[in-house]
C-alpha positions as CSV (number, residue, x, y, z in Angstrom):
1,M,19.5,34.2,1.8
2,S,19.4,30.5,0.8
3,L,16.6,28.1,1.5
4,D,18.8,26.3,4.1
5,E,19.3,29.6,6.0
6,V,15.6,30.4,6.0
7,L,14.8,26.8,7.1
8,A,17.5,27.2,10.0
9,A,15.8,30.6,11.0
10,I,12.5,28.9,11.2
11,E,13.8,26.1,13.4
12,S,15.1,28.6,15.8
13,A,12.0,30.9,15.8
14,P,9.4,31.0,18.5
15,S,7.2,28.1,18.3
16,G,3.3,28.0,18.8
17,S,0.2,28.9,17.0
18,A,0.3,32.6,17.7
19,I,2.9,32.7,14.9
20,G,1.5,32.6,11.4
21,A,3.0,31.2,8.2
22,F,1.1,32.5,5.1
23,F,1.8,30.9,1.7
24,D,0.6,32.2,-1.7
25,F,-0.4,29.5,-4.1
26,D,0.2,29.9,-7.7
27,G,4.0,30.3,-8.4
28,T,4.9,29.9,-4.7
29,L,3.6,26.5,-3.7
30,I,3.6,25.3,-7.3
31,D,5.5,26.0,-10.5
32,G,3.4,28.2,-12.8
33,Y,-0.4,28.6,-12.5
34,S,-3.0,26.1,-11.8
35,A,-5.4,27.8,-14.2
36,V,-3.3,26.5,-17.2
37,P,-4.2,22.8,-16.7
38,Y,-7.8,23.9,-16.2
39,I,-7.8,25.9,-19.6
40,T,-6.0,22.9,-21.3
41,D,-8.5,20.5,-19.9
42,R,-11.4,22.5,-21.2
43,L,-9.9,22.8,-24.7
44,R,-9.1,19.1,-24.9
45,H,-12.6,18.3,-24.1
46,G,-14.1,20.8,-26.3
47,A,-15.8,22.6,-23.4
48,M,-14.3,26.1,-24.0
49,G,-16.6,28.3,-26.2
50,L,-15.2,31.3,-28.3
51,D,-16.1,34.0,-25.7
52,E,-14.3,32.1,-22.9
53,A,-11.3,31.4,-25.2
54,A,-11.1,35.2,-26.1
55,D,-11.3,36.1,-22.3
56,V,-8.3,33.7,-21.7
57,V,-6.2,35.5,-24.5
58,R,-7.1,38.8,-23.2
59,F,-6.1,37.8,-19.5
60,A,-2.8,36.4,-20.8
61,M,-1.9,39.5,-22.5
62,R,-2.5,41.7,-19.5
63,R,0.7,42.8,-17.6
64,H,-1.0,44.6,-14.7
65,M,-4.4,44.2,-13.3
66,D,-6.2,45.9,-10.3
67,E,-8.7,44.3,-7.9
68,S,-11.8,45.3,-10.0
69,E,-10.3,44.0,-13.3
70,F,-9.3,40.7,-11.6
71,A,-12.8,40.4,-10.2
72,N,-14.3,40.9,-13.7
73,V,-12.0,38.0,-15.1
74,L,-13.1,35.7,-12.4
75,D,-16.9,36.7,-12.8
76,R,-16.6,35.9,-16.5
77,S,-14.9,32.6,-15.9
78,L,-17.5,31.5,-13.3
79,A,-20.4,32.3,-15.5
80,V,-19.7,29.1,-17.6
81,W,-20.3,27.1,-14.3
82,R,-23.7,28.8,-13.5
83,G,-26.2,26.1,-12.6
84,H,-23.5,23.2,-12.4
85,P,-23.4,21.2,-9.0
86,D,-20.8,22.3,-6.6
87,S,-19.6,18.7,-6.4
88,E,-18.8,18.5,-10.0
89,V,-16.3,21.5,-9.7
90,V,-14.8,19.9,-6.5
91,A,-14.3,16.7,-8.5
92,L,-12.8,18.5,-11.4
93,W,-10.2,20.2,-9.4
94,Q,-9.2,17.0,-7.5
95,R,-8.7,15.2,-10.8
96,L,-6.6,18.2,-12.1
97,F,-4.6,18.2,-9.0
98,R,-3.8,14.3,-9.3
99,E,-3.1,14.5,-13.0
100,K,-1.3,17.7,-13.5
101,I,-0.9,20.0,-10.5
102,A,0.6,17.8,-7.8
103,A,3.8,17.2,-10.0
104,R,4.4,20.9,-10.0
105,L,4.7,21.2,-6.1
106,Y,7.9,22.9,-5.3
107,P,10.0,20.6,-3.0
108,E,11.5,23.7,-1.5
109,A,7.8,24.9,-0.6
110,W,7.0,21.6,1.0
111,K,10.2,21.9,3.3
112,L,9.1,25.3,4.3
113,V,5.7,24.3,5.1
114,K,6.9,21.3,7.1
115,A,9.4,23.5,9.0
116,H,6.6,25.8,10.1
117,Q,4.4,22.8,11.1
118,R,7.1,21.4,13.2
119,R,7.1,24.6,15.2
120,G,3.6,24.5,15.6
121,H,2.9,27.6,13.6
122,T,-0.5,28.4,12.1
123,V,0.1,27.6,8.5
124,V,-2.3,29.3,6.0
125,I,-2.7,29.3,2.3
126,A,-3.6,32.8,1.2
127,S,-4.5,33.0,-2.5
128,S,-6.6,34.9,-5.0
129,A,-7.5,31.6,-6.5
130,L,-10.7,29.9,-6.0
131,D,-11.1,27.6,-3.1
132,Y,-11.7,24.8,-5.5
133,Q,-8.2,25.2,-6.8
134,V,-6.5,25.5,-3.4
135,A,-8.3,22.7,-1.5
136,P,-6.4,19.7,-3.0
137,I,-3.0,21.0,-2.3
138,A,-3.9,22.2,1.1
139,E,-5.0,18.5,2.0
140,E,-1.8,17.2,0.5
141,L,0.2,19.6,2.7
142,G,-1.7,18.9,5.8
143,I,-3.0,22.7,5.9
144,T,-6.5,23.2,7.3
145,D,-6.7,27.0,7.1
146,R,-7.3,28.6,3.6
147,L,-8.0,32.3,2.6
148,C,-9.2,32.1,-0.9
149,T,-11.7,33.7,-3.3
150,R,-15.0,31.8,-3.1
151,A,-17.7,31.0,-5.5
152,E,-21.3,31.5,-4.5
153,V,-23.2,28.3,-4.1
154,H,-27.1,28.0,-3.7
155,E,-28.8,24.7,-3.0
156,G,-25.7,22.9,-4.1
157,R,-25.3,24.7,-7.4
158,L,-22.9,27.5,-8.5
159,T,-24.8,30.7,-9.2
160,G,-22.0,32.2,-11.4
161,A,-21.1,34.9,-8.8
162,L,-18.4,35.4,-6.2
163,V,-18.9,35.7,-2.4
164,G,-17.5,39.1,-1.7
165,A,-14.4,40.5,-3.4
166,P,-11.4,38.2,-4.6
167,L,-8.4,38.0,-2.5
168,W,-6.3,40.1,-5.1
169,G,-3.8,42.8,-4.2
170,R,-5.0,44.8,-1.0
171,G,-7.9,42.3,-0.7
172,K,-5.5,39.4,0.3
173,A,-3.6,41.6,2.8
174,D,-6.9,42.7,4.4
175,A,-8.0,39.0,4.6
176,V,-4.7,38.1,6.3
177,V,-5.0,40.9,8.9
178,A,-8.7,39.9,9.7
179,F,-7.8,36.3,10.0
180,A,-4.9,37.1,12.3
181,S,-7.0,39.3,14.6
182,A,-9.7,36.7,14.9
183,R,-7.1,33.9,15.7
184,G,-4.8,35.8,17.9
185,I,-1.8,35.7,15.6
186,A,1.1,38.1,16.0
187,L,1.7,39.5,12.5
188,A,4.9,41.1,13.5
189,Q,6.5,37.7,14.3
190,S,4.7,35.9,11.4
191,H,6.0,34.8,8.0
192,A,4.6,35.2,4.4
193,Y,5.6,33.9,1.1
194,A,4.6,35.0,-2.4
195,N,5.8,35.6,-5.9
196,G,3.5,38.0,-7.6
197,N,3.9,41.8,-8.1
198,E,0.3,42.2,-6.7
199,D,1.5,40.5,-3.4
200,V,3.5,43.5,-2.1
201,A,0.7,44.6,0.2
202,F,0.2,41.0,1.5
203,L,3.9,40.6,2.3
204,Q,4.1,44.0,4.1
205,V,1.6,43.0,6.8
206,V,4.0,40.4,8.4
207,G,7.3,40.8,10.1
208,H,9.2,38.2,8.1
209,A,8.3,38.5,4.4
210,H,9.9,36.4,1.7
211,A,9.9,36.9,-2.0
212,A,9.6,33.3,-3.5
213,N,10.2,33.1,-7.3
214,P,9.5,36.8,-7.5
215,Q,8.3,38.7,-10.5
216,P,10.3,41.8,-11.6
217,A,8.5,44.4,-9.6
218,L,8.3,42.3,-6.4
219,R,12.0,41.4,-6.8
220,R,12.7,45.2,-6.9
221,V,10.5,45.9,-3.7
222,A,12.2,43.0,-1.9
223,A,15.7,44.4,-2.7
224,D,14.6,47.8,-1.2
225,A,13.0,46.3,1.8
226,G,15.7,43.7,2.6
227,W,13.4,40.8,2.2
228,P,15.0,37.4,1.5
229,V,14.5,36.3,-2.1
230,L,14.1,32.5,-2.7
231,Q,14.4,31.0,-6.2
232,F,13.2,27.4,-6.5
233,V,14.1,25.0,-9.1
234,P,11.6,24.9,-12.0
235,R,9.3,21.7,-12.0
236,S,7.6,22.1,-15.4
237,R,10.9,22.7,-17.5
238,T,14.2,20.8,-17.8
239,S,17.5,21.8,-19.2
240,P,19.2,20.5,-22.3
241,A,21.8,19.0,-20.0
242,A,19.4,17.1,-17.8
243,L,17.8,15.8,-21.1
244,A,21.1,14.6,-22.5
245,R,22.0,12.9,-19.1
246,T,18.6,11.2,-19.2
247,L,19.1,9.8,-22.7
248,G,22.6,8.7,-21.8
249,A,21.3,6.9,-18.6
250,Y,18.7,5.1,-20.4
251,S,20.9,4.0,-23.2
252,T,23.3,2.7,-20.8
253,L,20.4,0.9,-18.8
254,A,19.4,-1.0,-21.9
255,A,22.8,-2.0,-23.1
256,T,23.7,-3.2,-19.6
257,A,20.5,-5.1,-19.0
258,L,20.7,-6.8,-22.4
259,G,24.4,-7.6,-21.8
260,G,23.6,-9.2,-18.4
261,L,20.7,-11.3,-20.0
262,A,23.2,-12.5,-22.6
263,W,25.7,-13.3,-20.0
264,G,23.2,-15.3,-17.9
265,I,22.0,-17.3,-20.9
266,T,25.6,-18.2,-22.0
267,T,26.7,-19.1,-18.5
268,G,23.7,-20.5,-17.0
269,R,24.1,-18.2,-13.9
270,R,20.9,-16.4,-14.5
271,R,20.4,-14.9,-11.2
272,A,24.0,-13.8,-10.6
273,A,24.0,-12.2,-14.1
274,A,20.6,-10.4,-13.6
275,E,21.7,-9.2,-10.0
276,T,25.1,-7.9,-11.4
277,A,23.4,-6.2,-14.5
278,T,20.6,-4.6,-12.4
279,R,23.1,-3.2,-9.9
280,V,25.5,-1.9,-12.3
281,S,22.8,-0.4,-14.7
282,S,21.2,1.2,-11.7
283,E,24.4,2.7,-10.6
284,A,25.0,3.9,-14.2
285,V,21.6,5.6,-14.3
286,L,22.2,7.5,-11.1
287,G,25.9,8.4,-12.2
288,L,24.9,9.5,-15.7
289,G,21.9,11.4,-14.2
290,G,24.0,13.3,-11.8
291,I,22.3,11.9,-8.8
292,D,24.2,11.0,-5.7
293,V,22.8,8.9,-2.8
294,A,23.4,9.8,0.7
295,V,22.4,7.1,3.3
296,T,22.1,7.0,7.1
297,G,21.7,3.7,8.9
298,E,23.2,1.7,5.9
299,A,24.3,-1.1,8.4
300,H,20.6,-2.1,8.6
301,L,20.6,-3.1,5.0
302,W,22.8,-6.0,5.8
303,A,22.5,-7.1,9.5
304,H,19.0,-8.5,9.4
305,R,18.7,-10.6,6.2
306,P,16.4,-12.0,5.0
307,A,13.9,-9.3,5.6
308,V,11.0,-7.4,4.2
309,F,12.5,-4.1,3.1
310,L,9.5,-1.5,3.3
311,F,10.0,1.7,1.2
312,N,7.9,4.7,0.5
313,H,7.2,4.9,-3.3
314,Q,7.7,8.4,-4.6
315,S,9.1,7.9,-8.2
316,S,10.2,5.6,-10.9
317,L,13.7,6.5,-9.6
318,D,13.1,4.5,-6.4
319,A,13.9,1.1,-8.1
320,Y,17.3,2.4,-9.2
321,V,18.1,3.8,-5.7
322,L,17.1,0.4,-4.1
323,F,18.8,-1.8,-6.5
324,S,22.1,0.2,-6.0
325,L,21.7,-0.1,-2.1
326,L,20.5,-3.7,-1.8
327,K,23.0,-5.0,-4.4
328,H,22.3,-8.7,-4.1
329,G,20.1,-11.3,-2.2
330,A,16.8,-9.3,-2.6
331,T,13.9,-9.5,-4.9
332,A,10.3,-8.2,-5.1
333,V,6.6,-8.8,-5.9
334,A,5.0,-8.3,-9.3
335,K,1.7,-9.1,-10.8
336,K,1.7,-12.5,-12.7
337,E,1.2,-10.8,-16.0
338,M,4.6,-9.1,-15.7
339,A,6.3,-12.6,-16.1
340,N,5.6,-12.7,-19.8
341,A,6.2,-8.9,-20.4
342,P,8.6,-8.3,-23.5
343,L,12.2,-7.6,-22.3
344,I,11.5,-6.9,-18.7
345,G,9.7,-10.3,-18.1
346,P,12.9,-12.5,-18.4
347,L,14.9,-10.1,-16.2
348,L,12.3,-10.2,-13.6
349,Q,12.1,-14.0,-13.8
350,A,16.0,-14.1,-13.6
351,L,15.9,-12.0,-10.3
352,D,13.3,-14.5,-8.8
353,F,10.6,-12.0,-8.6
354,A,7.6,-13.4,-6.8
355,F,4.7,-13.3,-9.3
356,I,1.3,-12.8,-7.5
357,D,-2.1,-14.0,-9.1
358,R,-4.4,-11.7,-7.5
359,G,-7.4,-12.9,-9.2
360,N,-7.3,-16.7,-8.7
361,T,-6.6,-17.2,-5.1
362,P,-9.0,-17.8,-2.2
363,S,-7.3,-15.5,0.4
364,A,-4.6,-12.9,0.7
365,I,-2.3,-15.3,2.6
366,A,-2.5,-17.8,-0.4
367,T,-1.8,-14.8,-2.7
368,M,1.6,-14.0,-1.0
369,Q,2.8,-17.6,-0.8
370,P,5.3,-17.1,-3.5
371,A,6.9,-14.4,-1.6
372,V,6.9,-16.2,1.5
373,D,8.7,-19.0,-0.3
374,R,11.5,-16.7,-1.3
375,L,11.9,-15.3,2.2
376,R,12.3,-18.9,3.5
377,N,14.8,-19.7,0.9
378,G,17.0,-16.8,2.1
379,L,15.9,-14.0,-0.3
380,S,14.8,-10.7,1.1
381,I,11.8,-9.0,-0.4
382,V,11.2,-5.4,-1.2
383,V,7.7,-4.0,-1.0
384,A,6.1,-0.6,-1.3
385,P,3.2,-0.8,1.2
386,E,1.3,2.0,-0.2
387,G,1.0,0.0,-3.5
388,T,1.6,2.9,-5.9
389,R,3.6,6.0,-6.2
390,S,2.5,9.0,-4.0
391,R,2.1,12.6,-5.4
392,S,4.5,14.2,-2.7
393,P,6.3,13.1,0.2
394,R,3.0,12.7,1.9
395,L,2.3,9.0,2.3
396,G,-0.6,7.0,1.0
397,R,-2.3,4.5,3.1
398,F,-0.2,1.5,3.9
399,R,-1.8,-1.8,2.9
400,K,-1.4,-4.9,5.1
401,G,0.2,-7.4,2.5
402,A,3.9,-6.7,3.4
403,F,3.0,-7.1,7.1
404,H,1.3,-10.4,6.6
405,L,4.2,-11.5,4.5
406,A,6.7,-10.8,7.3
407,M,4.6,-12.4,10.0
408,Q,4.2,-15.6,7.8
409,A,8.0,-15.9,7.1
410,G,9.1,-15.0,10.5
411,V,11.3,-12.2,9.3
412,P,11.8,-8.5,10.5
413,L,10.6,-5.4,8.7
414,V,13.3,-2.9,7.6
415,P,11.9,0.5,6.8
416,I,13.7,2.3,4.0
417,V,12.7,6.0,3.9
418,L,13.4,7.8,0.6
419,H,13.2,11.4,1.4
420,N,13.2,13.1,-1.9
421,T,13.4,11.0,-5.0
422,Y,10.4,12.8,-6.2
423,E,12.6,15.8,-6.5
424,M,14.9,14.2,-9.1
425,M,12.1,12.4,-11.0
426,P,8.5,13.5,-10.3
427,R,5.6,11.1,-10.7
428,G,4.7,10.8,-14.4
429,S,8.1,12.0,-15.5
430,M,11.0,10.0,-17.0
431,L,13.5,12.9,-17.0
432,L,16.2,12.7,-14.4
433,R,17.2,15.9,-12.5
434,P,20.7,16.1,-10.9
435,G,20.8,16.2,-7.0
436,T,21.3,14.2,-3.9
437,V,18.8,11.5,-2.8
438,R,18.6,11.2,1.0
439,V,17.8,7.8,2.4
440,S,17.2,6.8,6.1
441,V,17.3,3.1,6.8
442,L,15.6,2.7,10.2
443,P,16.3,-0.1,12.6
444,P,14.6,-3.4,12.0
445,V,11.1,-4.0,13.5
446,D,10.5,-7.5,15.1
447,V,7.1,-8.9,14.2
448,S,7.4,-12.1,16.2
449,D,4.8,-11.2,18.8
450,W,2.3,-9.6,16.3
451,T,-1.1,-11.2,15.8
452,T,-3.7,-10.7,13.3
453,G,-5.7,-8.9,15.8
454,S,-3.1,-6.4,16.6
455,L,-2.1,-5.9,13.1
456,D,-4.0,-2.7,12.2
457,G,-2.3,-0.8,15.0
458,H,1.0,-2.0,14.1
459,V,0.5,-0.9,10.4
460,A,-0.4,2.5,11.7
461,D,2.6,2.8,13.9
462,I,4.8,1.9,11.0
463,Q,3.2,4.4,8.7
464,A,3.6,7.1,11.4
465,L,7.2,6.1,11.7
466,F,7.7,6.7,8.0
467,Q,5.8,10.1,8.1
468,R,7.9,11.3,11.1
469,A,11.1,10.6,9.3
470,L,9.8,12.2,6.1
471,D,8.7,15.5,8.0
472,R,12.0,16.1,9.6
473,P,15.2,16.8,7.7
474,P,17.4,13.8,7.3
475,E,20.6,13.7,9.4
C-alpha cells in the first residue's frame, strides 16, 4: 500500500477525536534514533565517561531486548544526570532538536500526522524514549498528547530514576490502551505507526496498524497480518547518484554565474545579464538535480507587478525555485554587508538588491527605504517574512517588515507557498534530492486600506493563510 493510498484512506475515514492516531518516534517520525545526536554531543564535549561509553557499546550490540533490560539501560543512562536541573535537560534536547534532529523528520510522517489532524483525530506520540526527547518534535508537529517514558524529578532536579516502567514492548501497548480508555477513543477504528520489532504488541491494539520503515521481524509480522508497509525515503543518507547530480548542478551554477557577470561587464547591461544568468543557472540547478516544479496559480506571478512576493523559507533550494518562477523584474533584500561579499556581492548589486543597514537607521521605516525605492521604480521585491529558514513545513513567526514595505509602496502582497522544498534539500544540507517541488501562488492581497493599528491582525491572517495552504495537499 503506497503512502498516497494510506493518505486517501485517512481522508475518507470517520472524523472526530474518538479516532486515535498513535505514532512511534525513533525510526517512524524521524530517520534513525534521537539518541545518536545525544551520544555524539556528549562525546564532542568530553562529557561521557568510560562506564557510560561502555554502556553505549553494549546497547548498540544488542539485537533483542526485553522490558527489564531496556529499563536497566535507561536507569544507567539517567544516572549521569542525577542532581542536574530539569531545565538543563529540557534545554539540551531543544538544542539537539534544532541542530540535528529536526532535519531527520520524515516528510512522509509529517503528511500522515497532518492528514489525521485535518480529520480531527486525537494524534498521540507513543514512544519508549524519554519525554525530553519527544517534546520538541511534538511541538513542531502540533501534537499535544505524548505517551513517553518519564524521568523522576524532585524539587526541579533529576533523581536519576524513572517514573514507573518504560514504554517498551508490552508497556507501550498497555499505555495506549489506558489512554484510549480514559479519553473515550475507539481503538478498533484507530491507527498506529511504528518501525521496531518490539512494537508488535503496540500495533496489535488498534484496528488500523501500519509498519513504517519496519525492522525484519516486524516486516514478517506485518506480512502475515496484512498490515500496510510504508517505506520512507532516508533523510540521513544520500545516494551516489544524488551526490553526482549535486556536484554537476553547482558546477553549472558557478560557470553560468561567472559567464553572466562577464557578459554584463562587457556589454554594460549588468541587470539584464544578471537576471538571465540567475534564471538560467537556477533552472540548470533544478534540472541537473532532478527537481521538477509544479505550480498552481502561476498567473498571479505576472498579473500584479510590482508586488511584494512573500514566501515561506524552508530550504536553500527556495532561491533557485523562486528565480526560475519569477524570471525577471524582481529583486530581494539583503544585509548591507552582502554588497561587498566576494563573488556573490557583484551579482546581488547587478540584480539591484536592496541593501539594508539595520544598525544605523532611526526606524524600521527608514531601514526599508531602499526596498520601497525599488518598488516605486517598478521592481518587485521577494521577502521571507519568517526571516530565516524553518525546520519543517511549520511556519516561524512572521515579522512585519514585508507588510510595512507593501503599505509604504502601495503595492499588493502575493503569497508564494512552497510546500516541500525541505524534502529535496533539508535545512543545513547542500545536497539535492530528486523530486517534485509543489508551489501554490495565492491571489494578491490588497493592502490599500491597512493601517498601522490594524497591522498585527493582518499579519496573523496572512500567516494563517500560509499555514492552511501548507497543511492541506496542494492541488
